[in-house]
C-alpha positions in Angstrom: 89.8 159.5 182.9 93.2 157.5 182.7 92.4 155.5 186.7 89.6 153.8 184.8 91.3 152.7 182.0 94.7 151.8 184.3 91.9 149.3 186.5 90.5 148.1 183.4 93.6 146.5 182.2 95.1 145.0 185.7 91.5 143.1 185.5 92.5 141.7 182.0 95.9 140.9 184.0 94.4 139.3 186.8 91.9 137.3 184.8 94.4 135.8 182.1 96.8 135.5 184.7 97.5 131.3 184.9 94.0 130.6 185.2 92.9 130.0 180.7 96.3 130.3 179.3 99.0 129.2 181.7 101.5 131.2 184.0 104.5 130.3 182.4 106.3 130.9 179.1 106.5 127.4 177.5 102.7 127.1 178.8 101.4 130.5 177.0 104.3 129.7 174.6 102.1 125.9 174.0 98.4 128.1 173.9 99.5 130.6 170.9 100.6 127.6 168.7 97.7 125.3 169.7 95.5 128.9 168.9 96.9 129.6 166.0 96.6 126.1 164.6 92.3 125.8 165.7 92.4 129.2 163.3 94.3 127.0 160.3 91.8 124.2 160.6 89.0 126.8 160.2 89.9 128.0 157.8 91.0 125.0 156.0 87.6 124.0 155.7 86.2 127.4 155.2 89.3 126.7 152.2 88.1 123.2 151.2 84.5 124.7 151.0 85.0 126.9 148.4 86.8 124.5 146.7 84.3 122.6 146.9 82.6 124.9 145.2 84.6 126.6 142.4 84.8 122.4 140.8 81.7 121.4 141.0 80.8 124.5 139.2 77.5 125.4 141.7 78.8 129.1 141.7 76.0 131.2 139.5 77.2 133.9 137.7 74.9 136.8 135.7 76.2 139.0 133.9 74.9 142.9 133.8 74.6 143.1 130.9 72.1 140.3 130.4 75.3 138.5 128.0 76.9 135.3 128.2 79.0 134.1 131.8 82.2 133.6 131.3 83.6 129.7 130.4 84.2 127.6 133.6 87.7 127.7 133.1 88.3 131.0 135.1 86.7 128.7 137.9 89.3 125.8 137.6 92.0 128.2 137.7 90.5 129.0 141.1 90.4 126.0 141.8 94.0 125.7 141.4 94.8 128.2 143.2 92.8 127.5 146.2 94.4 123.6 146.1 97.4 125.5 146.0 96.8 127.6 149.7 95.5 124.1 150.9 98.5 122.6 151.1 100.1 125.7 152.3 97.5 125.5 154.7 98.1 122.0 155.3 101.6 121.9 155.8 101.5 125.4 158.2 99.0 122.9 160.6 101.9 120.3 160.8 104.4 122.6 161.4 102.6 124.3 164.5 101.6 121.0 165.7 104.9 120.0 165.8 106.2 122.8 167.2 103.6 122.3 169.7 104.6 118.7 170.5 108.2 119.8 171.3 107.1 122.6 173.1 105.2 119.6 175.4 108.0 117.6 175.3 110.0 120.4 176.7 107.4 121.2 179.5 107.2 118.5 180.6 110.7 117.6 181.2 111.4 120.2 183.1 
């Protein structure tokens, strides 16, 4: 069984070694930062979609006891929280893009 695990690990390393992610530490770091940027951008798209839902009032609430739904104010509060998170994501993407640019310029100089 141990042989299979080692074999699998060796094949994984062979596949990743220098093909997609690069072979130097700088190339690996640039690829990792790029991956973080893409993840943050996808998360930002999701957050923006939820903000639109919170502010446009297209969220439907059905009460279990058939009573009246809560006033719209909680949804505006939710939209405010999501807007704050949106700003955090914008800032994080900018930081990562700056870091990627610095790493790329350092790699180009070498």
